[in-house]
C-alpha positions in Angstrom: 0.0 0.0 0.0 2.9 2.3 0.6 4.7 4.2 -2.2 7.9 4.2 -0.2 10.8 2.3 -2.0 12.9 2.2 1.2 10.1 0.6 3.1 9.4 -2.0 0.4 13.1 -2.8 0.3 13.3 -3.2 4.1 10.3 -5.6 4.0 12.1 -7.7 1.3 15.3 -7.7 3.3 13.4 -9.0 6.4 11.6 -11.6 4.3 8.3 -9.8 4.8 5.9 -9.9 1.9 5.3 -6.4 0.6 2.0 -6.0 -1.1 2.9 -3.8 -4.0 5.5 -3.5 -6.8 9.2 -4.0 -6.4 11.2 -1.1 -4.8 12.9 -0.2 -8.1 9.5 0.5 -9.8 8.4 2.5 -6.8 11.6 4.6 -6.8 11.7 5.0 -10.6 8.1 6.1 -11.0 8.1 8.2 -7.8 10.7 10.4 -9.5 8.7 12.4 -12.1 12.0 13.5 -13.8 13.1 9.8 -14.4 9.5 8.9 -15.4 9.4 11.5 -18.1 12.7 10.4 -19.5 11.6 6.8 -19.6 8.3 7.6 -21.4 10.1 9.9 -23.8 12.4 6.9 -24.9 9.3 4.8 -25.4 7.8 7.3 -27.8 4.7 7.8 -25.7 3.0 11.2 -26.0 4.5 13.6 -23.5 3.8 17.2 -22.6 6.5 19.7 -23.6 8.6 20.2 -20.5 12.1 20.5 -19.0 13.7 18.3 -16.3 17.1 19.8 -15.6 15.9 22.3 -12.9 19.2 22.4 -11.2 20.1 25.0 -13.8 20.3 28.7 -13.1 17.1 30.7 -12.8 17.8 32.6 -16.1 18.1 29.3 -17.9 14.8 28.0 -16.4 12.9 31.1 -17.5 14.2 30.7 -21.1 13.1 27.0 -21.0 9.6 28.1 -19.7 9.4 30.6 -22.5 10.2 27.9 -25.1 7.5 25.7 -23.6 5.1 28.6 -23.6 3.1 30.0 -20.8 1.1 28.9 -18.9 3.4 26.2 -17.4 3.0 23.9 -14.5 5.8 23.6 -11.9 5.8 20.1 -10.3 8.0 18.6 -7.5 10.0 15.7 -9.0 9.4 13.7 -5.9 5.9 15.0 -5.4 2.4 13.5 -5.2 -1.0 14.0 -3.7 -1.3 17.5 -5.3 1.6 18.8 -3.2 4.4 20.9 -4.7 2.5 22.1 -7.7 1.9 25.7 -9.1 0.5 27.0 -12.3 2.4 30.0 -13.8 0.5 32.1 -16.3 3.0 34.9 -16.8 6.8 35.2 -17.0 6.9 37.8 -14.2 5.3 35.2 -11.8 7.8 32.5 -12.7 10.6 33.0 -10.2 8.4 33.6 -7.1 6.3 30.5 -8.0 9.5 28.5 -8.6 10.8 29.4 -5.1 7.5 28.6 -3.5 7.3 25.1 -5.1 11.0 24.4 -4.3 10.4 25.3 -0.6 7.2 23.2 -0.4 8.9 20.3 -2.1 11.9 20.4 0.3 9.6 20.6 3.3 7.2 17.9 2.3 9.4 15.5 0.3 12.9 16.4 1.3 13.8 17.0 -2.3 13.5 20.4 -4.0 14.0 19.2 -7.6 11.3 20.6 -10.0 10.1 19.8 -13.5 8.4 22.3 -15.8 5.6 21.1 -18.0 3.2 22.8 -20.4 -0.1 23.5 -18.6 -3.2 22.3 -20.5 -5.9 24.8 -19.8 -8.8 22.8 -21.2 -7.9 19.3 -20.1 -9.4 16.1 -18.7 -7.6 13.9 -16.2 -7.9 10.3 -17.2 -6.1 7.3 -15.6 -5.7 3.7 -16.6 -5.7 0.8 -14.1 -2.9 -1.7 -14.8 -1.8 -5.0 -13.2 1.4 -6.8 -13.6 1.6 -10.6 -12.8 4.5 -12.8 -11.9 4.9 -14.1 -15.5 5.7 -10.7 -17.0 2.2 -10.0 -18.3 0.6 -6.6 -18.1 -3.2 -6.2 -18.0 -5.3 -3.1 -18.2 -8.7 -2.6 -16.7 -9.8 0.4 -18.8 -9.9 4.0 -17.6 -11.3 6.2 -14.8 -11.9 9.9 -15.3 -11.1 12.3 -12.4 -11.3 15.7 -14.1 -13.4 17.3 -11.3 -10.8 18.3 -8.7 -10.1 20.9 -6.1 -6.5 22.0 -5.5 -5.3 19.0 -7.5 -7.3 16.7 -5.2 -9.8 14.4 -6.9 -13.5 15.0 -6.0 -15.4 12.8 -8.4 -14.0 9.7 -10.2 -16.1 7.9 -12.8 -15.9 5.3 -15.5 -16.1 5.2 -18.4 -14.9 8.6 -19.6 -17.5 10.1 -21.9 -14.8 12.0 -23.9 -12.9 8.9 -25.2 -14.0 7.0 -28.3 -12.8 3.4 -28.8 -9.9 4.4 -30.9 -8.4 6.9 -28.4 -9.3 4.5 -25.5 -7.2 1.7 -27.1 -4.3 4.1 -27.8 -4.3 5.2 -24.1 -4.6 1.7 -22.5 -1.9 0.5 -24.9 0.5 3.2 -23.8 -0.2 2.4 -20.2 0.5 -1.3 -20.8 3.7 -0.4 -22.6 5.0 1.6 -19.6 4.1 -1.3 -17.3 5.9 -3.8 -19.6 9.0 -1.6 -19.7 9.2 -1.4 -16.0 8.6 -5.2 -15.5 5.8 -4.0 -13.3 4.2 -6.4 -10.7 1.0 -5.6 -8.7 -1.5 -2.9 -9.2 -0.7 0.6 -10.5 -2.3 3.6 -12.2 -1.0 5.4 -15.3 -2.3 8.9 -15.4 -2.8 11.0 -18.6 -4.1 14.5 -19.5 -6.4 14.8 -22.4 -6.5 18.1 -24.3 -10.0 19.0 -25.2 -8.8 21.4 -27.9 -6.3 19.2 -29.7 -8.0 15.9 -28.9 -4.6 14.5 -27.9 -3.5 12.9 -24.7 -0.2 13.0 -22.8 1.5 11.0 -20.0 1.5 12.5 -16.6 2.7 10.0 -14.0 2.4 6.5 -12.6 1.0 5.8 -9.1 2.7 2.6 -7.8 -0.1 1.6 -5.5 -3.7 0.6 -5.3 -5.8 3.8 -5.2 -8.9 4.5 -3.1 -10.8 4.8 -6.3 -10.3 1.2 -7.4 -13.9 0.1 -6.6 -15.0 2.1 -9.6 -12.9 -0.2 -11.8 -14.1 -3.3 -9.9 -17.7 -2.4 -10.6 -17.3 -1.9 -14.3 -15.2 -5.1 -14.8 -16.6 -7.3 -12.1 -13.0 -8.2 -11.0 -11.7 -8.2 -7.5 -8.5 -6.2 -7.8 -7.4 -6.6 -4.2 -7.7 -10.4 -4.5 -5.4 -10.3 -7.5 -2.9 -8.0 -5.8 -2.7 -10.3 -2.8 -2.2 -13.4 -5.0 0.6 -11.8 -7.0 2.3 -10.6 -3.8 2.3 -14.2 -2.6 3.9 -15.4 -5.9 0.7 -17.1 -7.1 -0.1 -17.5 -10.8 -3.3 -15.7 -11.7 -5.8 -17.1 -14.2 -6.4 -14.0 -16.3 -6.4 -13.0 -20.0 -6.8 -9.5 -21.4 -9.7 -10.6 -23.5 -11.5 -11.8 -20.3 -11.5 -8.2 -18.9 -14.7 -6.7 -20.1 -16.2 -3.3 -19.3 -19.9 -3.6 -18.2 -20.6 -0.2 -19.8 -20.0 -1.7 -23.2 -22.9 -4.1 -22.7 -25.5 -2.3 -20.5 -24.4 1.2 -20.0 -23.4 1.0 -16.3 -21.5 3.8 -14.8 -19.6 4.1 -11.6 -19.0 7.1 -9.4 -17.2 8.1 -6.2 -17.9 11.3 -4.4 -15.7 12.7 -1.6 -17.5 12.6 1.8 -16.2 16.2 2.6 -18.7 17.5 0.0 -21.7 15.7 1.7 -24.3 17.3 3.9 -24.7 16.0 7.5 -27.8 13.8 8.0 -29.7 12.7 11.1 -30.7 9.0 10.7 -32.1 6.6 13.2 -29.7 4.2 14.9 -31.7 1.3 13.5 -31.0 2.4 9.9 -27.3 2.9 10.6 -27.0 -0.5 12.3 -28.7 -2.1 9.4 -25.9 -0.9 7.1 -23.2 -1.9 9.6 -24.6 -5.4 9.9 -24.0 -5.8 6.2 -20.3 -5.5 6.9 -20.0 -2.0 5.4 -17.5 0.4 6.9 -19.8 3.4 7.1 -19.8 6.7 8.7 -22.9 8.7 9.5 -22.3 11.3 6.8 -21.6 8.8 4.0 -24.6 6.6 4.9 -26.8 9.6 5.0 -25.5 10.9 1.7 -25.9 7.6 -0.1 -29.4 7.2 1.3 -30.4 10.7 0.2 -28.9 10.2 -3.3 -30.4 6.8 -3.8 -33.8 8.0 -2.7 -33.7 10.8 -5.1 -32.7 8.4 -7.9 -35.6 6.2 -7.0 -38.0 9.1 -7.1 -36.9 9.7 -10.7 -37.3 6.0 -11.4 -33.5 5.6 -12.1 -32.1 2.2 -11.5 -29.1 2.1 -9.1 -27.2 -0.2 -6.8 -26.2 1.5 -3.5 -23.1 0.6 -1.5 -23.3 2.9 1.5 -20.1 4.5 2.8 -17.5 2.4 1.0 -15.0 3.8 3.5 -14.8 6.8 5.8 -13.7 9.2 3.0 -16.0 8.3 0.2 -19.4 7.1 -0.8 -20.1 4.7 -3.6 -23.1 4.6 -5.9 -23.5 2.7 -9.2 -26.2 4.0 -11.5 -27.3 3.6 -15.1 -28.3 7.1 -16.2 -25.4 9.4 -16.0 -27.0 12.7 -17.1 -30.0 12.4 -14.7 -27.7 11.2 -11.9 -25.4 14.3 -12.2 -28.5 16.5 -12.4 -29.6 15.1 -9.0 -26.1 15.6 -7.6 -26.3 19.2 -8.6 -29.8 19.7 -7.2 -28.8 18.1 -3.9 -25.7 20.3 -3.8 -23.4 17.3 -2.9 
């Protein structure tokens, strides 16, 4: 679960099974500088950028000008939305650079920065991959997480309505290619940015862990990702072929959605109702149970079919529905 290469290596040294990829993959993909260089060699679409940020400030400004403002400054060792700033004008560059370096040093102990072109009209799309013990890489289609606040994902859904089958195949093939090059084992997520204006997509980064949003993928594929991850960690062979991984939305239009609990209203529910959910083995908080109940009831009133999984964990709620437009309309009306 940890994206800490030192911790993974320590587990291996002590003959403790680490559930996740090998330390080399974690270290390599945890460094956005190295990740960009790898992807560039593979010929995978990459945003215009610059990695050698140990250069003098005057050199960095020139490189930013070559890329073209606006640009995005990102901590090389960063993650979780930390150590990132968008710079729209040249006269803002140096102050933003110093701020990002300071934050990167404080949070990650590493003040290296990369410069990338900022896509103003973009969509954030990620591909779930899995590497087994036989060198195979599988993909489980995409999740879209464009709706964010301060680089933190708020809503995650699948499928992405912006992708047609041609672009979807290109994107998942790129993700699989990266996994293959790394000799990746376990679950991981390859993130891309899709430019609405040019209709092109570009590599962003690889998250070398299972993400909290993975239930969305489990719902559209019907595959237990955690079970596969544990089997791979124990050295087992998994019985899986890429052709066996099907997306339910292709057949019956199912969609999956996760909404952050922090955007939920508080609800007063009876203890009997809460206990009923807990007795089902669900890890539910009062807010997430209330929100799920409120949302599902609103869907029912509109005669929209949905399956409700209340309070998937303490940070999220989880609802599966089959009418995306009406479901989002209800979300807006409920101000969730």
